[in-house]
N, CA, C and O atoms as a MOPAC input file, in Angstrom:
PM7 MOZYME 1SCF
protein

 N     66.02300 1    15.02300 1    20.96800 1
 C     66.12300 1    16.07500 1    19.98900 1
 C     67.46600 1    16.77400 1    20.18800 1
 O     67.84300 1    17.13600 1    21.30300 1
 N     68.17300 1    16.95000 1    19.08000 1
 C     69.49200 1    17.58500 1    19.09000 1
 C     69.34500 1    19.07500 1    18.81100 1
 O     68.72400 1    19.46900 1    17.82400 1
 N     69.91900 1    19.90100 1    19.68200 1
 C     69.84100 1    21.35000 1    19.54300 1
 C     71.18500 1    21.97300 1    19.91400 1
 O     72.05800 1    21.31500 1    20.48000 1
 N     71.32800 1    23.24300 1    19.58600 1
 C     72.43600 1    24.05300 1    20.04200 1
 C     71.87000 1    25.08700 1    21.01200 1
 O     70.86700 1    25.73200 1    20.70900 1
 N     72.49200 1    25.24900 1    22.15500 1
 C     72.01300 1    26.17100 1    23.16300 1
 C     73.08900 1    27.21600 1    23.46300 1
 O     74.22100 1    26.87100 1    23.79800 1
 N     72.73200 1    28.47400 1    23.34100 1
 C     73.63000 1    29.55000 1    23.66800 1
 C     73.88800 1    29.56100 1    25.16200 1
 O     73.01800 1    29.18800 1    25.94900 1
 N     75.06900 1    29.98200 1    25.55400 1
 C     75.48100 1    29.98300 1    26.96100 1
 C     74.51600 1    30.75400 1    27.82700 1
 O     74.26800 1    30.37000 1    28.97000 1
 N     73.95900 1    31.85000 1    27.30100 1
 C     73.05000 1    32.68900 1    28.14300 1
 C     71.82100 1    31.91200 1    28.60700 1
 O     71.23900 1    32.23600 1    29.64200 1
 N     71.41900 1    30.88300 1    27.84500 1
 C     70.26100 1    30.08200 1    28.23300 1
 C     70.61600 1    29.20700 1    29.43300 1
 O     69.81600 1    29.06000 1    30.35700 1
 N     71.81400 1    28.63000 1    29.41700 1
 C     72.22800 1    27.81500 1    30.56900 1
 C     72.37500 1    28.65900 1    31.82900 1
 O     71.96300 1    28.25200 1    32.91600 1
 N     72.97000 1    29.84600 1    31.66700 1
 C     73.14100 1    30.75500 1    32.81100 1
 C     71.76400 1    31.12700 1    33.38600 1
 O     71.54200 1    31.02700 1    34.59300 1
 N     70.85400 1    31.55100 1    32.51700 1
 C     69.52800 1    31.93100 1    32.97400 1
 C     68.79000 1    30.76800 1    33.59000 1
 O     68.07200 1    30.92800 1    34.57700 1
 N     68.96800 1    29.58800 1    33.00600 1
 C     68.32700 1    28.40000 1    33.54300 1
 C     68.80100 1    28.03700 1    34.92900 1
 O     68.00600 1    27.60700 1    35.76400 1
 N     70.07700 1    28.20200 1    35.18700 1
 C     70.60500 1    27.92500 1    36.52400 1
 C     70.23300 1    29.01600 1    37.53100 1
 O     70.00300 1    28.73500 1    38.70800 1
 N     70.17700 1    30.25200 1    37.06000 1
 C     69.79400 1    31.34500 1    37.95600 1
 C     68.33100 1    31.29300 1    38.35400 1
 O     67.98400 1    31.55800 1    39.50500 1
 N     67.48000 1    30.95400 1    37.40500 1
 C     66.01700 1    30.95100 1    37.63700 1
 C     65.43300 1    29.66700 1    37.06500 1
 O     64.96800 1    29.64100 1    35.92500 1
 N     65.45900 1    28.60600 1    37.86000 1
 C     65.02900 1    27.29000 1    37.34500 1
 C     63.55500 1    27.21000 1    36.95800 1
 O     63.15200 1    26.26800 1    36.27600 1
 N     62.74600 1    28.17700 1    37.37900 1
 C     61.32100 1    28.13300 1    37.05900 1
 C     60.94600 1    28.81300 1    35.74500 1
 O     59.78800 1    28.76200 1    35.33000 1
 N     61.92100 1    29.45100 1    35.08600 1
 C     61.62000 1    30.14500 1    33.82900 1
 C     61.86900 1    29.21400 1    32.63400 1
 O     62.37000 1    28.10600 1    32.82500 1
 N     61.52900 1    29.63500 1    31.40200 1
 C     61.76000 1    28.75700 1    30.25700 1
 C     63.19600 1    28.23600 1    30.12200 1
 O     63.37500 1    27.05300 1    29.83200 1
 N     64.22100 1    29.06500 1    30.32000 1
 C     65.57700 1    28.48300 1    30.24500 1
 C     65.79000 1    27.38800 1    31.32500 1
 O     66.50000 1    26.41200 1    31.08000 1
 N     65.19000 1    27.55100 1    32.48700 1
 C     65.28700 1    26.52500 1    33.51600 1
 C     64.65200 1    25.24300 1    33.07600 1
 O     65.16000 1    24.16100 1    33.36900 1
 N     63.54700 1    25.34500 1    32.37500 1
 C     62.85200 1    24.13900 1    31.84700 1
 C     63.74400 1    23.47700 1    30.79700 1
 O     63.80800 1    22.25000 1    30.73100 1
 N     64.42600 1    24.26300 1    29.98500 1
 C     65.34200 1    23.69000 1    28.98800 1
 C     66.48600 1    22.94900 1    29.66100 1
 O     66.85300 1    21.85200 1    29.23900 1
 N     67.05300 1    23.55000 1    30.71500 1
 C     68.09900 1    22.85300 1    31.45900 1
 C     67.56000 1    21.53400 1    32.01800 1
 O     68.24000 1    20.51000 1    31.96100 1
 N     66.35100 1    21.56000 1    32.55000 1
 C     65.73200 1    20.32800 1    33.05100 1
 C     65.63200 1    19.25600 1    31.94100 1
 O     65.92500 1    18.08200 1    32.16700 1
 N     65.21400 1    19.68900 1    30.74800 1
 C     65.06600 1    18.74500 1    29.63700 1
 C     66.41900 1    18.22000 1    29.14700 1
 O     66.50100 1    17.09000 1    28.66600 1
 N     67.46800 1    19.01900 1    29.26300 1
 C     68.80400 1    18.56400 1    28.93800 1
 C     69.25100 1    17.48900 1    29.93900 1
 O     69.73700 1    16.42900 1    29.54500 1
 N     69.08400 1    17.76900 1    31.21100 1
 C     69.49800 1    16.83800 1    32.25900 1
 C     68.66500 1    15.53300 1    32.19200 1
 O     69.15700 1    14.46500 1    32.55600 1
 N     67.42500 1    15.62700 1    31.73400 1
 C     66.55800 1    14.45200 1    31.60100 1
 C     66.82600 1    13.70800 1    30.28900 1
 O     66.16600 1    12.70800 1    30.00500 1
 N     67.77800 1    14.17800 1    29.49100 1
 C     68.11600 1    13.57300 1    28.19500 1
 C     66.98000 1    13.61200 1    27.17900 1
 O     66.94600 1    12.81000 1    26.24500 1
 N     66.05300 1    14.54500 1    27.36200 1
 C     65.02900 1    14.77300 1    26.33600 1
 C     65.64800 1    15.61800 1    25.21700 1
 O     65.32200 1    15.45500 1    24.04100 1
 N     66.54300 1    16.51900 1    25.61100 1
 C     67.26800 1    17.34300 1    24.65700 1
 C     68.75600 1    16.98800 1    24.72800 1
 O     69.30600 1    16.81800 1    25.81600 1
 N     69.38200 1    16.88000 1    23.60100 1
 C     70.84200 1    16.61600 1    23.51900 1
 C     71.48800 1    17.83800 1    22.90800 1
 O     71.00200 1    18.37500 1    21.91200 1
 N     72.57700 1    18.27600 1    23.50000 1
 C     73.29100 1    19.45000 1    22.99400 1
 C     74.36600 1    19.04100 1    22.00000 1
 O     75.12900 1    18.10500 1    22.23500 1
 N     74.41000 1    19.76000 1    20.88700 1
 C     75.50500 1    19.64600 1    19.93000 1
 C     76.53800 1    20.68800 1    20.39000 1
 O     76.19400 1    21.85200 1    20.59500 1
 N     77.78300 1    20.27500 1    20.54800 1
 C     78.85000 1    21.14800 1    21.03800 1
 C     80.13100 1    20.85500 1    20.30400 1
 O     80.25900 1    19.84300 1    19.61600 1
 N     81.08800 1    21.76400 1    20.46200 1
 C     82.46600 1    21.49200 1    20.07900 1
 C     83.35300 1    21.97400 1    21.21700 1
 O     82.85100 1    22.44100 1    22.24000 1
 N     84.64400 1    21.86700 1    21.05200 1
 C     85.54500 1    22.25000 1    22.15200 1
 C     85.43200 1    23.73400 1    22.49900 1
 O     85.57900 1    24.10700 1    23.66300 1
 N     85.17200 1    24.58200 1    21.50400 1
 C     85.03600 1    26.01400 1    21.77300 1
 C     83.81500 1    26.29400 1    22.63100 1
 O     83.87400 1    27.08300 1    23.57400 1
 N     82.69800 1    25.63700 1    22.29600 1
 C     81.47400 1    25.84700 1    23.06600 1
 C     81.63500 1    25.31100 1    24.47900 1
 O     81.22900 1    25.96600 1    25.43900 1
 N     82.22300 1    24.13100 1    24.61800 1
 C     82.43200 1    23.58600 1    25.96200 1
 C     83.33100 1    24.48700 1    26.78300 1
 O     83.09600 1    24.66600 1    27.97800 1
 N     84.36200 1    25.06200 1    26.16300 1
 C     85.25100 1    25.97400 1    26.88200 1
 C     84.49100 1    27.21900 1    27.33400 1
 O     84.70800 1    27.71200 1    28.44100 1
 N     83.59800 1    27.72900 1    26.47700 1
 C     82.81200 1    28.90200 1    26.88300 1
 C     81.84300 1    28.53000 1    27.98200 1
 O     81.72400 1    29.26500 1    28.96200 1
 N     81.13900 1    27.40200 1    27.85100 1
 C     80.25100 1    26.97900 1    28.92700 1
 C     81.00400 1    26.93200 1    30.25200 1
 O     80.54600 1    27.47800 1    31.25600 1
 N     82.16100 1    26.27500 1    30.24600 1
 C     82.91400 1    26.13400 1    31.48900 1
 C     83.38000 1    27.48100 1    32.03800 1
 O     83.28700 1    27.74100 1    33.23800 1
 N     83.88200 1    28.33100 1    31.14400 1
 C     84.35500 1    29.64500 1    31.57400 1
 C     83.25600 1    30.43800 1    32.24100 1
 O     83.44200 1    31.00200 1    33.31900 1
 N     82.10300 1    30.47700 1    31.58400 1
 C     80.99500 1    31.29900 1    32.07400 1
 C     80.33400 1    30.69400 1    33.30800 1
 O     80.04500 1    31.40400 1    34.27100 1
 N     80.09700 1    29.39700 1    33.28300 1
 C     79.38200 1    28.78000 1    34.40400 1
 C     80.19200 1    28.68100 1    35.67200 1
 O     79.62700 1    28.46600 1    36.74400 1
 N     81.49700 1    28.83100 1    35.58200 1
 C     82.34100 1    28.77800 1    36.78600 1
 C     82.81400 1    30.15100 1    37.21400 1
 O     83.64800 1    30.24800 1    38.11400 1
 N     82.32000 1    31.21100 1    36.61100 1
 C     82.69900 1    32.57600 1    37.01000 1
 C     82.11300 1    32.93700 1    38.36600 1
 O     81.01400 1    32.51100 1    38.71900 1
 N     82.85200 1    33.71300 1    39.10400 1
 C     82.44100 1    34.17000 1    40.44400 1
 C     81.12000 1    34.94300 1    40.44100 1
 O     80.29500 1    34.68600 1    41.31800 1
 N     80.87200 1    35.85100 1    39.53800 1
 C     79.67200 1    36.71900 1    39.71500 1
 C     78.37500 1    35.95200 1    39.76300 1
 O     77.40900 1    36.43600 1    40.35400 1
 N     78.30600 1    34.76300 1    39.16300 1
 C     77.03300 1    34.06500 1    39.09500 1
 C     76.70700 1    33.32500 1    40.38000 1
 O     75.53800 1    33.03100 1    40.62900 1
 N     77.67300 1    33.02100 1    41.18300 1
 C     77.45100 1    32.35900 1    42.45900 1
 C     76.72300 1    31.02100 1    42.33100 1
 O     75.98000 1    30.63600 1    43.23300 1
 N     76.92700 1    30.31600 1    41.23000 1
 C     76.37100 1    28.97500 1    41.14500 1
 C     77.12000 1    28.08600 1    42.11300 1
 O     78.33800 1    28.20800 1    42.24700 1
 N     76.41700 1    27.19600 1    42.78900 1
 C     77.16000 1    26.23900 1    43.57800 1
 C     78.08600 1    25.46300 1    42.62300 1
 O     77.61900 1    24.94900 1    41.60700 1
 N     79.37300 1    25.37000 1    42.93000 1
 C     80.31500 1    24.72200 1    42.00500 1
 C     79.87000 1    23.32100 1    41.59200 1
 O     80.05300 1    22.92500 1    40.44100 1
 N     79.29400 1    22.58000 1    42.51600 1
 C     78.85100 1    21.22100 1    42.15800 1
 C     77.72800 1    21.24800 1    41.13700 1
 O     77.65400 1    20.37700 1    40.27000 1
 N     76.85400 1    22.24200 1    41.23300 1
 C     75.74100 1    22.33900 1    40.28100 1
 C     76.26800 1    22.63600 1    38.88100 1
 O     75.86600 1    21.98800 1    37.91400 1
 N     77.16300 1    23.61000 1    38.76900 1
 C     77.72400 1    23.95900 1    37.46500 1
 C     78.53300 1    22.79500 1    36.91200 1
 O     78.40800 1    22.46800 1    35.73200 1
 N     79.34700 1    22.17100 1    37.72700 1
 C     80.17100 1    21.05700 1    37.24100 1
 C     79.30600 1    19.85700 1    36.85200 1
 O     79.62100 1    19.15200 1    35.89300 1
 N     78.22500 1    19.62600 1    37.58600 1
 C     77.34000 1    18.50600 1    37.23100 1
 C     76.72300 1    18.74000 1    35.85100 1
 O     76.64700 1    17.81000 1    35.04900 1
 N     76.28300 1    19.96600 1    35.56300 1
 C     75.71700 1    20.24800 1    34.24900 1
 C     76.78300 1    20.10600 1    33.17500 1
 O     76.52500 1    19.51900 1    32.12500 1
 N     77.96800 1    20.63200 1    33.42000 1
 C     79.05300 1    20.50800 1    32.43000 1
 C     79.41500 1    19.03700 1    32.19500 1
 O     79.61300 1    18.62500 1    31.05200 1
 N     79.50100 1    18.26200 1    33.24800 1
 C     79.81000 1    16.82100 1    33.08700 1
 C     78.70700 1    16.13200 1    32.29800 1
 O     78.97500 1    15.28100 1    31.44900 1
 N     77.46700 1    16.50500 1    32.58300 1
 C     76.36400 1    15.90400 1    31.84600 1
 C     76.46600 1    16.19600 1    30.34800 1
 O     76.28000 1    15.30200 1    29.52200 1
 N     76.75700 1    17.43400 1    30.00900 1
 C     76.87700 1    17.81700 1    28.60300 1
 C     78.06100 1    17.06600 1    27.96800 1
 O     77.95000 1    16.58600 1    26.84100 1
 N     79.19000 1    16.96400 1    28.68200 1
 C     80.33800 1    16.23600 1    28.14200 1
 C     79.99700 1    14.75900 1    27.85400 1
 O     80.40100 1    14.19200 1    26.83900 1
 N     79.24900 1    14.17300 1    28.77400 1
 C     78.92800 1    12.74000 1    28.65000 1
 C     77.80700 1    12.47200 1    27.64200 1
 O     77.82700 1    11.46700 1    26.93200 1
 N     76.84600 1    13.36800 1    27.58900 1
 C     75.63500 1    13.10200 1    26.81200 1
 C     75.46900 1    13.98300 1    25.57900 1
 O     74.60800 1    13.71800 1    24.74000 1
 N     76.28300 1    15.02500 1    25.46200 1
 C     76.20200 1    15.88100 1    24.28100 1
 C     76.83000 1    15.21100 1    23.07400 1
 O     77.49500 1    14.18100 1    23.19000 1
 N     76.61300 1    15.80300 1    21.93300 1
 C     77.21600 1    15.27500 1    20.69700 1
 C     78.34700 1    16.23000 1    20.29400 1
 O     78.11800 1    17.38600 1    19.93900 1
 N     79.57500 1    15.70200 1    20.36400 1
 C     80.74600 1    16.49200 1    19.98100 1
 C     80.82400 1    16.54700 1    18.47100 1
 O     80.82500 1    15.51100 1    17.80600 1
 N     80.89000 1    17.73900 1    17.93100 1
 C     80.81800 1    17.96000 1    16.48900 1
 C     82.09300 1    18.65000 1    16.02500 1
 O     82.64200 1    19.50500 1    16.72000 1
 N     82.55500 1    18.26500 1    14.83900 1
 C     83.64600 1    18.97700 1    14.20100 1
 C     83.01100 1    19.95700 1    13.22700 1
 O     82.43300 1    19.56000 1    12.21500 1
 N     83.12400 1    21.23700 1    13.54500 1
 C     82.44600 1    22.25800 1    12.78100 1
 C     83.33800 1    22.78000 1    11.65200 1
 O     84.56500 1    22.80500 1    11.75500 1
 N     82.68000 1    23.19100 1    10.58600 1
 C     83.35000 1    23.80400 1     9.44400 1
 C     83.17500 1    25.29900 1     9.54500 1
 O     82.07500 1    25.76200 1     9.84900 1
 N     84.23200 1    26.08600 1     9.29900 1
 C     84.10300 1    27.54100 1     9.40400 1
 C     83.04900 1    28.13000 1     8.48600 1
 O     82.86300 1    27.67400 1     7.35800 1
 N     82.35900 1    29.15100 1     8.98400 1
 C     81.36200 1    29.89500 1     8.23400 1
 C     81.90200 1    31.31500 1     8.08600 1
 O     82.48300 1    31.87000 1     9.01900 1
 N     81.70900 1    31.87900 1     6.93800 1
 C     82.09100 1    33.27200 1     6.72100 1
 C     80.85600 1    34.08200 1     6.37400 1
 O     80.16000 1    33.81300 1     5.39500 1
 N     80.61100 1    35.06800 1     7.19500 1
 C     79.46900 1    35.94700 1     6.96800 1
 C     79.81900 1    37.32200 1     7.50400 1
 O     80.40300 1    37.45300 1     8.58000 1
 N     79.45700 1    38.34200 1     6.74700 1
 C     79.70300 1    39.72800 1     7.18100 1
 C     78.57400 1    40.23900 1     8.07800 1
 O     78.62900 1    41.36500 1     8.57300 1
 N     77.54300 1    39.39900 1     8.28700 1
 C     76.37200 1    39.84200 1     9.04100 1
 C     76.42300 1    39.41000 1    10.50200 1
 O     75.40900 1    39.51600 1    11.19200 1
 N     77.54900 1    38.93200 1    10.99900 1
 C     77.66500 1    38.47500 1    12.37000 1
 C     77.97600 1    39.62600 1    13.29800 1
 O     79.07600 1    40.17600 1    13.24100 1
 N     77.02700 1    40.01500 1    14.16500 1
 C     77.28000 1    41.16600 1    15.04300 1
 C     78.28700 1    40.84500 1    16.15200 1
 O     79.00900 1    41.73800 1    16.59600 1
 N     78.35000 1    39.59800 1    16.60400 1
 C     79.25600 1    39.20200 1    17.68000 1
 C     80.00600 1    37.94000 1    17.25800 1
 O     79.43100 1    36.85200 1    17.27300 1
 N     81.25200 1    38.06400 1    16.89100 1
 C     82.00700 1    36.88500 1    16.41400 1
 C     82.08200 1    35.74400 1    17.42900 1
 O     82.35000 1    34.60500 1    17.04600 1
 N     81.85300 1    36.02300 1    18.71100 1
 C     81.88500 1    34.94100 1    19.69600 1
 C     80.67800 1    34.01800 1    19.55700 1
 O     80.65800 1    32.94100 1    20.15200 1
 N     79.67500 1    34.42100 1    18.78200 1
 C     78.49800 1    33.57600 1    18.54600 1
 C     78.71700 1    32.61500 1    17.36700 1
 O     77.93700 1    31.68300 1    17.17300 1
 N     79.74900 1    32.83900 1    16.60400 1
 C     80.01900 1    32.02900 1    15.41000 1
 C     80.12700 1    30.53900 1    15.69200 1
 O     79.56400 1    29.75300 1    14.92900 1
 N     80.82700 1    30.09700 1    16.75900 1
 C     80.90200 1    28.63500 1    16.99400 1
 C     79.52900 1    27.97700 1    17.13600 1
 O     79.35300 1    26.82900 1    16.73000 1
 N     78.56700 1    28.68100 1    17.70000 1
 C     77.23600 1    28.08500 1    17.87900 1
 C     76.57300 1    27.85900 1    16.53600 1
 O     75.91800 1    26.83500 1    16.34000 1
 N     76.72700 1    28.79400 1    15.60100 1
 C     76.17000 1    28.64400 1    14.25000 1
 C     76.91700 1    27.54500 1    13.49700 1
 O     76.29800 1    26.73000 1    12.81400 1
 N     78.22900 1    27.51900 1    13.61800 1
 C     79.01900 1    26.50000 1    12.92500 1
 C     78.67500 1    25.09900 1    13.40700 1
 O     78.55600 1    24.18100 1    12.59600 1
 N     78.51500 1    24.92300 1    14.69500 1
 C     78.15600 1    23.63000 1    15.25300 1
 C     76.73500 1    23.25400 1    14.81400 1
 O     76.48900 1    22.11100 1    14.42900 1
 N     75.82500 1    24.18600 1    14.86900 1
 C     74.44700 1    23.90700 1    14.45700 1
 C     74.41000 1    23.43600 1    13.01000 1
 O     73.70300 1    22.47900 1    12.69400 1
 N     75.14000 1    24.07400 1    12.14900 1
 C     75.17600 1    23.69400 1    10.74300 1
 C     75.81600 1    22.32100 1    10.57400 1
 O     75.28800 1    21.48300 1     9.84300 1
 N     76.93700 1    22.08200 1    11.23100 1
 C     77.64200 1    20.81200 1    11.10400 1
 C     76.82800 1    19.65000 1    11.66600 1
 O     76.88300 1    18.54000 1    11.13700 1
 N     76.07400 1    19.90200 1    12.73500 1
 C     75.30500 1    18.83800 1    13.39000 1
 C     73.95000 1    18.60000 1    12.71500 1
 O     73.27900 1    17.60200 1    12.98100 1
 N     73.56400 1    19.51700 1    11.85100 1
 C     72.29800 1    19.37000 1    11.15700 1
 C     71.08900 1    19.67700 1    12.04000 1
 O     70.00300 1    19.14900 1    11.80400 1
 N     71.26700 1    20.52400 1    13.05200 1
 C     70.12100 1    20.90700 1    13.88200 1
 C     69.33900 1    21.99200 1    13.15900 1
 O     69.84800 1    22.66200 1    12.26100 1
 N     68.11600 1    22.14100 1    13.56700 1
 C     67.24900 1    23.15700 1    12.94100 1
 C     67.19600 1    24.42800 1    13.72900 1
 O     66.73300 1    25.44700 1    13.21600 1
 N     67.65700 1    24.41000 1    14.96900 1
 C     67.42900 1    25.55600 1    15.83800 1
 C     68.60200 1    25.79500 1    16.77800 1
 O     69.24900 1    24.86700 1    17.26300 1
 N     68.84600 1    27.07400 1    17.01300 1
 C     69.73800 1    27.53000 1    18.07000 1
 C     68.82600 1    28.21500 1    19.07500 1
 O     68.05700 1    29.10900 1    18.72200 1
 N     68.91600 1    27.79000 1    20.32200 1
 C     68.09300 1    28.38700 1    21.37500 1
 C     68.97000 1    29.43800 1    22.05400 1
 O     70.05600 1    29.13300 1    22.54600 1
 N     68.48400 1    30.67500 1    22.07200 1
 C     69.26600 1    31.76800 1    22.59800 1
 C     68.39900 1    32.80900 1    23.25100 1
 O     67.24000 1    32.98200 1    22.87600 1
 N     68.93400 1    33.49000 1    24.20200 1
 C     68.25900 1    34.64100 1    24.79700 1
 C     68.52500 1    35.90900 1    24.05900 1
 O     68.03300 1    36.96800 1    24.44800 1
 N     69.30200 1    35.83200 1    22.98700 1
 C     69.68600 1    37.03300 1    22.22900 1
 C     69.53000 1    36.76000 1    20.72700 1
 O     70.51200 1    36.61900 1    19.99800 1
 N     68.28000 1    36.69000 1    20.29300 1
 C     67.97700 1    36.35600 1    18.89800 1
 C     68.58200 1    37.31600 1    17.90100 1
 O     68.92000 1    36.90800 1    16.79000 1
 N     68.73000 1    38.58900 1    18.26300 1
 C     69.25200 1    39.56000 1    17.29200 1
 C     70.68400 1    39.23000 1    16.89200 1
 O     71.08300 1    39.50100 1    15.76000 1
 N     71.46800 1    38.64600 1    17.80400 1
 C     72.85700 1    38.26500 1    17.44300 1
 C     72.86900 1    37.10200 1    16.49500 1
 O     73.87000 1    36.88200 1    15.81300 1
 N     71.79300 1    36.34500 1    16.42400 1
 C     71.75100 1    35.16700 1    15.55700 1
 C     70.87300 1    35.31300 1    14.34100 1
 O     70.52200 1    34.31500 1    13.71200 1
 N     70.50200 1    36.55100 1    13.98900 1
 C     69.66000 1    36.77000 1    12.77900 1
 C     70.33000 1    36.25400 1    11.54200 1
 O     69.65000 1    35.83900 1    10.60400 1
 N     71.66300 1    36.26400 1    11.50300 1
 C     72.40800 1    35.82200 1    10.32700 1
 C     72.22500 1    34.33400 1    10.01200 1
 O     72.49300 1    33.91700 1     8.88600 1
 N     71.77700 1    33.52400 1    10.97700 1
 C     71.67900 1    32.08500 1    10.72000 1
 C     70.53700 1    31.74600 1     9.76000 1
 O     70.49700 1    30.63900 1     9.22400 1
 N     69.62900 1    32.66000 1     9.54000 1
 C     68.54400 1    32.40900 1     8.57600 1
 C     69.12000 1    32.16500 1     7.18200 1
 O     68.59100 1    31.35500 1     6.42100 1
 N     70.19100 1    32.86000 1     6.85300 1
 C     70.81400 1    32.65200 1     5.52100 1
 C     71.48400 1    31.27900 1     5.41500 1
 O     71.84100 1    30.84600 1     4.31900 1
 N     71.65400 1    30.60100 1     6.53900 1
 C     72.23300 1    29.26600 1     6.55900 1
 C     71.18800 1    28.15700 1     6.62600 1
 O     71.51700 1    26.97000 1     6.64400 1
 N     69.89500 1    28.57900 1     6.66400 1
 C     68.81900 1    27.61100 1     6.74600 1
 C     68.51500 1    27.18700 1     8.19500 1
 O     67.84800 1    26.17800 1     8.42800 1
 N     69.00800 1    27.96300 1     9.14900 1
 C     68.78300 1    27.67400 1    10.55700 1
 C     67.85400 1    28.72200 1    11.15000 1
 O     67.63800 1    29.77700 1    10.55500 1
 N     67.31200 1    28.43000 1    12.31000 1
 C     66.54000 1    29.44000 1    13.00800 1
 C     67.07200 1    29.62100 1    14.40100 1
 O     67.64400 1    28.69800 1    14.98200 1
 N     66.88900 1    30.78700 1    14.93300 1
 C     67.25100 1    31.10600 1    16.30700 1
 C     65.95400 1    31.41800 1    17.04700 1
 O     65.19600 1    32.30100 1    16.64500 1
 N     65.70900 1    30.69600 1    18.11500 1
 C     64.48600 1    30.86700 1    18.87400 1
 C     64.80100 1    31.22300 1    20.32200 1
 O     65.80300 1    30.77300 1    20.87800 1
 N     63.94900 1    32.02200 1    20.91700 1
 C     64.04700 1    32.27500 1    22.34900 1
 C     63.68000 1    30.99600 1    23.08000 1
 O     63.02800 1    30.12400 1    22.50700 1
 N     64.08700 1    30.86900 1    24.33500 1
 C     63.69200 1    29.67000 1    25.09000 1
 C     62.16900 1    29.48700 1    25.13300 1
 O     61.67400 1    28.36900 1    24.99200 1
 N     61.43200 1    30.58000 1    25.32600 1
 C     59.96200 1    30.45400 1    25.36900 1
 C     59.39800 1    29.95900 1    24.03600 1
 O     58.55600 1    29.06100 1    24.00800 1
 N     59.86900 1    30.55000 1    22.92700 1
 C     59.38200 1    30.12500 1    21.59700 1
 C     59.76900 1    28.68900 1    21.30000 1
 O     58.99200 1    27.93700 1    20.71200 1
 N     60.97100 1    28.31200 1    21.70800 1
 C     61.41300 1    26.93000 1    21.48100 1
 C     60.52700 1    25.94500 1    22.25300 1
 O     60.09800 1    24.93500 1    21.69500 1
 N     60.25500 1    26.22700 1    23.51300 1
 C     59.38200 1    25.35100 1    24.30200 1
 C     57.98300 1    25.26000 1    23.70100 1
 O     57.37500 1    24.18900 1    23.67400 1
 N     57.48000 1    26.39600 1    23.21900 1
 C     56.15300 1    26.39200 1    22.58000 1
 C     56.18600 1    25.49000 1    21.33800 1
 O     55.27000 1    24.70100 1    21.10700 1
 N     57.24500 1    25.62000 1    20.55400 1
 C     57.36800 1    24.79000 1    19.32400 1
 C     57.52700 1    23.31100 1    19.69600 1
 O     56.98400 1    22.43200 1    19.02700 1
 N     58.25400 1    23.06000 1    20.73800 1
 C     58.48600 1    21.66300 1    21.18400 1
 C     57.18500 1    20.99100 1    21.58900 1
 O     57.00000 1    19.79700 1    21.35500 1
 N     56.28300 1    21.75300 1    22.19600 1
 C     55.02600 1    21.20400 1    22.67300 1
 C     53.98900 1    21.03100 1    21.56300 1
 O     53.00600 1    20.31200 1    21.73800 1
 N     54.20600 1    21.68700 1    20.42600 1
 C     53.24600 1    21.58800 1    19.31000 1
 C     53.38600 1    20.25100 1    18.57800 1
 O     52.66200 1    19.99500 1    17.61600 1

């Protein structure tokens, strides 16, 4: 299944592997879920996952990044213009989701992605996404 995952889900999944974001990271590594990404998203993933404050073992963060590079789907996104975007740094995730034809963006911050409904996309929390996946 092809999805777009907000960076906060990967961070939370690495910090707490037993929570829903951790399960999503497990499903990504097991190739059950494939991430749609572009260069902007990969740059953000790398920037955030290699930051000092998180204290991820460097090999763990790099292994996840390498996995996404090798197994993710690199997408050329088309710009979206919307006045309803609360955080412009979230725009690449919506643009990639639209270009890749995914139905969902998995995020820990659904309020920032409320605007994607006008694009025919949905934003789900990790818990809601896993519940939907199991149905």
